[in-house]
N, C-alpha and C positions, 0 to 999 in steps of 0.2 A: 193808872189805870193793871192791872197785871199783869203781869208775863206772864206772853204762852206756854205751853207746857215744853217744847223744844229749844227754849232761849233760852240760853247759856247766859248768866250777866257777873260781872265779878263784883267780892265781897263786899261789904259795905264798908270797912274802915280803911280800905286800899292795901290792903294787904296784897301781895301775890303769890306769899306761898303759901296758903292755908286761909280758910275764911273762921267763920266763927263755929260748925261746930265743927271743927278738925280735919275739914275734909281737906286731902290731898286734889292740887289738880295737874293736868299730866303731862309728864315729862315730856322734855324734846325727843328725847331718842327713845325710841319702845322696847321696854323692858327681855332680856333674853330668860325664859326659863330652861331651866335645867335640860328637862323631857327634849328642848330644841336642841339647845345643845350636843348633847349625846344625836340625835337626828341625823345634824350639822358631818358631824364627824363620822362616824357609819354611813353615811352619803359619800362622803368623801374616799372614808377608805373601798367604798361598792366601785367607785367610778375606778379604782386603782385597779379595777377583774374585765372595764368593761373597755374595749379601748374601741377610739370616736370612727368603725370603720365604717365608711357608706357600701364601696361594693369594690374593682378591684380596682379603678382610679381615681377615683374619688376614700382622702381616707388623710388625717392631720399629722405630717409628717412628724414633729415635737415627742411624739408616741414610741415615737424610736430610737428616741437620742437616750432614755434610760436603760432602765431596766423593767422597763412597764411591759416591753417588749416580747418579757419571758410573761404575760401573763394578761395575753388581752381572753377576754374571754367571750364567745359565740365566733369570731373568728376564722379558718382556712389555714393556715401558713402552713410552714413548706414541711417544719417538725411533726402535723399534725398530718402525719401519711404512713398511712401502715402498710404498707408494700417498703417502707423504711426501717421502721420498727425491726417487720420480721425479718428483714437484712440480718438485723442487728445477734437478733436472735438463733437465728443458721450458724451467724459468725459463732457468737458467744459457744453455743454447740458443737462446734468446729476445734472450737481451742481445745472444749475440757477436752475433748478425748485426743488429739494428739497429749498433752496433759498427763492424762492415765498412761500411754507407752514409751511417754519419757520416763514417769514414774517406774515406770511393770522392766522395762527392757537398757536403763541406760545403768551401767552399774557405779558409777564414783560421778553421780551430778554435779559437785560442790569442784570438779575440775573444766566443767562446760563452760566454754567461751561463745553465753547468748550475743555478744557483742554484734558479734558476725553476720547471724540471719540478719539482724534492721540490717543490712546493705543491701539485698536482695530485694526488701519493698523500699530501700528510697534511690533504686533502680529505677523500677516503674513506678513509681510517685511524680519521676522529673518526665517524662510525658503522659503522667490522664493531668495529672494540673494543665498543662501548658493544652490540653488538646478539648481540653472539657470546656476551659478561659473563653476558648476560639468559638467552640461553637455556642456556650450559656449570651456570646456578644450575639453573635449571630440570633438565635430566637429573640433576643431581646429586640431586635432590627427590625427584623418579622415581627415584629406584635404590635411594635411603634406605628409598621406600614400599615399592616393590616389597620388599625383606625387611628391611622392620618388617611385612607382610602372612604373610611366614611363620611369622617367629616370633611373631603370634599365634595364630596353628594350632599350635608346637606347647607354649604357653602353658596352650592349655585343653585339649590331650591331656589337662599331666600333671598338673593341676587335677584334671579329671574322672578322672582317676585316684585322686588324692588321694584326695577326696568318694568311691567306690567302694571305698576302701580301710576309709576313717570308717566306713561304714553294713556293715558287715565282708558285702559282699554277696559271692559262689561267687565263687570262682577262678578261672569256669571260664567262666561269665557278665562277670568283668570279661576277664578279657581280652580276650572275642570284641570287645570294645564299646571297650576303649583298641585291640586290634592295625587295626579300619576305621579308627577314627581318624590311625594311621599308614599306610596306603594312601591316605588322603588323600592324605596330606601328597606321600607316593610317587609316586604321579597328576599331582595340577597340577604338580610339577618337572617330571616325563617328559612328558607331554602337553606341556609348554610349549620344550624343549628338540627335541620330533621336532620339533613347528612349525615353528622356526624353521631346518631344513632343508632340502633339497631337496626338490621335489616326487615325484621321483625317485623320493626317498630311504624319505617319510615313511611308505608303507602295511609296508615289509621291517621297518623300524624299531619301526611299533607291534605289528604279531603280534611281533615277539622283546623285546616290552614285554611285550605277555598269556602268552605261553610263561614267560617267568620265573619270572612272580609265580602262574603256577599249580604248573609246578618236576611235573610229573609224578604228579600229588598227588589230582587222579578228585575225587571224592563226598570223601573223608576229612577234615577241617574240623582244620584244625592246632590244636596244643592243643600247652598248658607244660612241656616241659623241664625238670626238678625238674634236671637236672645241669647241665643248660650252664649257665654264666657269664655268659650274655647269649643273650636269651629273641632269639626269631626275629617277627618282625611283619608284615613283607612278602606275607602271601604271603595267597593266596584259591584256594576250592576251585573246580571244572570251573560249579558252577550260578551262584556266585557272581559269574566273568570271563565267562560269556555271558550276564546280565545286565545286568552293566555295559557291555557291546560294543555294546550297543544305546542311550545315552543320548549326547544334545552333550555334556554333562560332565561322567564316572564321580566325577568330584574332589568334587565336592560333591555327586552327589547318594549315597556313600555318608551321609554326613549325614544322609539320611533314612532310614536303617538305622537309625544311631544311637540319634538321635529316636524311633524304630517299637520297640525295644531297652531303653530307661528306660523307656518308656511301663509295658510288656510288663513287668519288672521294677517297675515300682510296684503292677501288677497284682496283682502275684504276693506281692508283700507285701516283694524284699527292699528298700527304698528304699522311704519316706516317701507312702502316697496323692500323686494330681493332686492333692488342692487342698490340702498345706503347702509351706510358704515354701523347704523342703531343695527338695523337686520343682522350681520354679520356676530354683532357687540352680544343680541341674545342664540343669535348658536353656538357659537362662540361657548354660550355659558351649560350648553346640553352638552355638546361635546366635552367638559370638565366634568358635566358627572359623568358619565356612559367613563370616559378615564381614573374614574373614583370606582368605578366595579372594577372595572382592569383592575387596578390598582390592589385589591379588595384580592379578585379571584388567584392574581399572581404569588402572595404573599400567603394564600389556604394551599389553591393545586401545588407548586411548584416546590416539593420540598429538600430537604439536601437530601447530600445521596444516600441511595439505602446502604456501599460500603463501608460509606467515612464512619454513619452514624452504628453501625455494627464494630466495627470494626472498635470505636468510644464506647462502646456500652463492651466487651466484650475484653478491654484492659481496664474499662470500672472493674469486672468481679472475677479477673484473676489476679489482681491487688490486693482487691477488698478476701479472697483465697489466700493467698497468700501471708500475708497482713493477723492473717488469723492465725495463722499454722505459724507462723514468727509471734507471736504473745503464746499459745500452746505449749513453746518448747519453751518458751521464758519458766512462765507456768508453775508447768512439770520440773523440771530444774529447780525450781522456792521448794517450792513439795520436796524433792528429793531433799536439799539440801536440810530441812529441818527434822527430816526422816531423819540422817545421818545422826542433826547432831543431837539432835533427843535421843541415840541409839534405842528404839523403839523395835530397827529392823537389823537385821545379822545376816539380811544378804549383804550386804553392803563392806569392802574393802577395810575401809580404815573411816571414822568419826572426824565429821565440816568442823568449823571454827564455826565460831560466833558474829567471828571477821567477813566469813563467808555467807553465813547467811542474809548477814545484813545488804549488806553490794548486791547479790537476787532479790532481795523484796527494791530495793533501784529500784536495780531494774523494774526488775516485776511493776509498779508505777509510772515509769516511764512505755516502760511496754502500752500499755491498757492506753493509755493516753493518744502513743502514736499509730497504735496498728488496731485499734479499739474508735476511739474515737474521729480519727483522719480519716479512713474508710465509712464510715455512716454518714461521715458528710463529704464525701465523695458520692455519693448514692441519694443522698438528697437536693448536690448541683444538675446531679443527672437528669433527677424523675424532675428537677424545676427543666429543666430546659428540653426536654423531651416534654413538658406539657406547654411553655413558652410557644412553642415552635408549633401547633397545632391552639388557636386562641377556643377554637368554637370544642374540640373535642371534653372541653373538663369544665365543670363551672367556675374552680377555679382562677384559674386565666379568661374565663371568657368573659370577653366588651360587653362592656352596658349595653350595648341600643336598645331594650325596651326602655331607660333614663333618656338616650340621648333623643329617641324620637320625638315621647315627652315633652322635652326639650324643643322639640324643631317648629310642632306643631303647636308651642305656644305662643312660641315669638312668632310663627305665622299667623296667627290669630290675634294677638297684638296688633301685627303690624295693620291686618284689615282695616283693624279698628281706627287707629292713626292716620292712617294712610290714606283715607277714603273722603275723611271729616277734618283738612286741618284748621290749624282754633283760628288764621285771622284771611287765610285767604279762602277760594274755591279753586276744589278739586282739578289741576289740570288734565286737559284730554287734548288727545291728536284729531278723534273723530266723533265731535257731540254726540251725544248719545239721545238714539232715535224716539222724539214725541210720541205721543199716541196721539192717533188717527181722530179728527174730533168730526163726526157726522153733517154734513153741509147739506141746508135745503138742494133741491133741485132747479134748477135753474129755469126763470122765465119765457116761455116763448117771446121771443123778438117781435116787434111791432110791424105789421109793416103796415106800407102811409099808401092811403089811395090812389089811383091808376087814373091820370091826368089822362080829357083825349089829346091828339097828339091830330093838330090843327093838320088837315092836309094839304096842300102844293094847289090843289086847283078850288080851296074854299073860299067863299065872296073873299073871306079877309083879306088872306094874302095876293088879291088881289089890287096893282094898282091903280092910281084913280086916273 
């Protein structure tokens, strides 16, 4: 029988390398063409310019260990600040003005001791570096404190769901309790973002936030969607939104609803009574979430004293100005020494030597590094410190609450599916779910026995013989 069209047969002669027609068998390793090699090389070069940075706190550390950190594409870094580069441009202009004044006014630039001007910048650099270090450490700790508050709230929500699943609470009540927790986290993040906006933009942003939460739902309460892979927890009814709009801090007031709902479940028997340790444990989770909100608020509202930050910023700017003046003097001295040596200006009293010019060029290079690059770095450190002190004022340092909320909703949805359908045992419950009532037939009328006439004492049958 002839082989099928898709069958592959071995050569008749048993030669594994080639058949009679000279056909070559398929190699073990696929051949790589020249275009593919060039494409792989280009992709490797292109990856050098594309850093693996997802958001502020999700990135690969190995990217920063080499010179690739200077070639991160599409990532906002400290050196991307336009205000810092503009400050450097202003310092360079100030240095050029000072250099021109030195060239025009100093009669013998070669005899100037430019090294003494560095003493002023060295004196200020000590205080600036020390205060900037303290302020940067405080700002980083404040940022971590704010992020830890959000994580504390999310951990409390996850643990609350775990407790309710272990007690077998009715799924609608469990979903409502967890939904309120997620909404509290969402409101906290969104309100902090809105408060960082301009005043004229806050009203529209706040109204848009409430509209997204309601989403035309009206009085219909959000329910569990069995067929959905991930549940939607960020949703409110119109009455719930109207009540929260009247509160000054709606994110914290939502947990009042959670506490009240937990108490209602205890009275209805879904969870142990209020005097039990289990009820106290659940209420501790509610208080832990409320404490996480206060932690975030504390890190955002309570800032460093203004007098301290103002003094630090003033010292940084004064140090930058003095360094720019010092560099301008060194640059003017170098230009004047060159004019003396080349004898292009007869206004100088005598001509300089080539050794004087070499010494001034060395001082010029050192002064550029110390008096220009140093202040530029101080300016960047000041801006980074101020940016970290207010996490929601700048997108560069903003905590990725959106991604954290997505991960939280995914975890809660997975826990809902896993917890309600254990693999080899029945789900536990403290109170059995109420079974639907079956319509019963009306009871039959009781049968009445026929009355038997009782004999009277005077009847003949009762007479004694």
